[in-house]
N, C-alpha and C positions, 0 to 999 in steps of 0.2 A: 912746500916748495911753492910759487905761484906761476900756476903753466902761461904759456904764450897765448894769448888772443890772434885772431886772424887779424888785425891789423898791425900788430907785433911781427907776423909772417909777413906781412906786404912790405911794412919797412924793413925790415933784414933782406926780404928779396931786391930792394931798391927803385919798388913799387912809389912813384912820387905823386900822382894823380888818379885818387880813385874815384870812382864814380860807386855810390851803392843803388844797386837797384831792387826795387821791392820788389817781392815774389806774389804775382798774380794770376793764379788758377783758374778762377774762377769768379763770375759776376759776383755773388760776397765778398769775393776776397779783396773788392776793391777799396771798401770800406774798412778793411785791416790796415790793406797798404796807406790807405789816405793816412789812419792813424801814426803807423811806421814812418812815415816821411816826415810829420812832426818831432816826433820821440827822436830819431837819427839826427837831424837837426839838432837838434837843443841838446842832447846827449855828445855827440862826436862833433858836431858842427861842418860835416863833411856833405859834399854834392850828392844829393839824392834827386831820385823819380822813379819811374817805372814805365812798365809799357801795359798801365790799363786797358790800354784798348785790346789787348789778346785777347782777354775774357770776352768782349764784345763780338771779336770778328770768328771765334769760337763758336759763340751760343747757336745754336742749330734752332731755335726758335725764336731769333731775333727778327726776321722779317715778317712774322706772321702778321704784324700789326700795321704793315705799310711797305712800301719798294724802300722809302726811304730811313725806316727805323734802326736800319743799323748806324746809318751815319750821324744820327742824331744821338744817339746812345754812344758811339765813338766819340761824339764831342763834350758831350755830357760827362762820361771816364774821364775826361784829359782834362777837364776845366774842374773837377776833383782837386785832380792830384795839384793842377797849378796852385787852387785855392789855399792848398795844404802847405805850401813853400814850396814843392818841387824845383828843383834847378835847371831840370829836363824832363824833358816828356819823347817815346817812342810813338810815333804815329801810325809804324805799320808800311805797308806795298804805298808804292810810290802816288797812287792814282787817291788815296784819302786825304793828297796835300790842300786840294782844291776845297776842302772843307775843313781841315786843321790848320793850314796858313792864316787864314782870315780871324778864324775862332782865336788860335792863339795872340794874335794880334789886339784882339780887341779884350780877351780876357787879362792881357798883360797891362792893355792901357787903363785898366778897370781898377787893377791892383795895384798901380803906381798912383793914381787919380785919388784912391781911397785915401791909398798910404800919408799921399801928399797934403790931403786936405783933414785928415786927423791927428796929422803929425807924427805919426809913428815911423819915418823915415822920410826926407827929401828924393824920392827916388824918377819921378820924373821928370824929364830931359827933352827939352827941343827934337828929340829922335824918336821918342814914344811915337808910336803910329795915332796916337789920340790926335795929336797938332800937323798933322800930315795935311797940307792943301793938294789939290786937283793934280798940279803939276807932278807934285811929289807922291802922289796915290797910283798915277799915271806909275810913273818909275819903280814904284814899289812893285805894283802889278806885273810888271816886264822883267824885274829882278827875281820875283817869284818864278814867272813862267821859266826863266831861264836856270837859277836853282834846282826848279825840278826837271829839267835836261840832263843837268850834271848831276845830279841825284840820280838818277835813271841807272847812269852809268858806272858812277863808282860805288853804290850802295847795294847794288843787285837786288833793287824793291824790297831794301829794310831802310827803315829809316829812323832817326834821332835828331830830335829838335832841342838844340842850347839853349834855353832860355834865360833874358836879362842880362 
């Protein structure tokens, strides 16, 4: 007799919109989470992402190399997840948004541009941050500021950024 798996239990419970979260426990597990993103997307086709920055934020020795070391490492951890194909990323407390939002826009643009130029898939649209002019850029910055205020109230200093 075949036993039910997690996905079958979720379906039976009426759960329709699944988000798979990779388990990031510490700095070394970021690499495992990146690999999990690729495997789960390939095997199940579900939207997957994670909070790779959680390990960085909990890293006690992270600031020993400079005051911005953790911010840089947060950006690197999220970039790794995005390049592995993550559909969403957690970015932690709202004060990380000043680093994470523009970083996500830049990484999303490079991924879209690379995919467009290598004919993987043409997902580069005129809405991509790569094509923003100065007026759009000012609007984008104002929108980010508005979103930061909104998210402060509704996410209680926790964040999840949906990509693409």
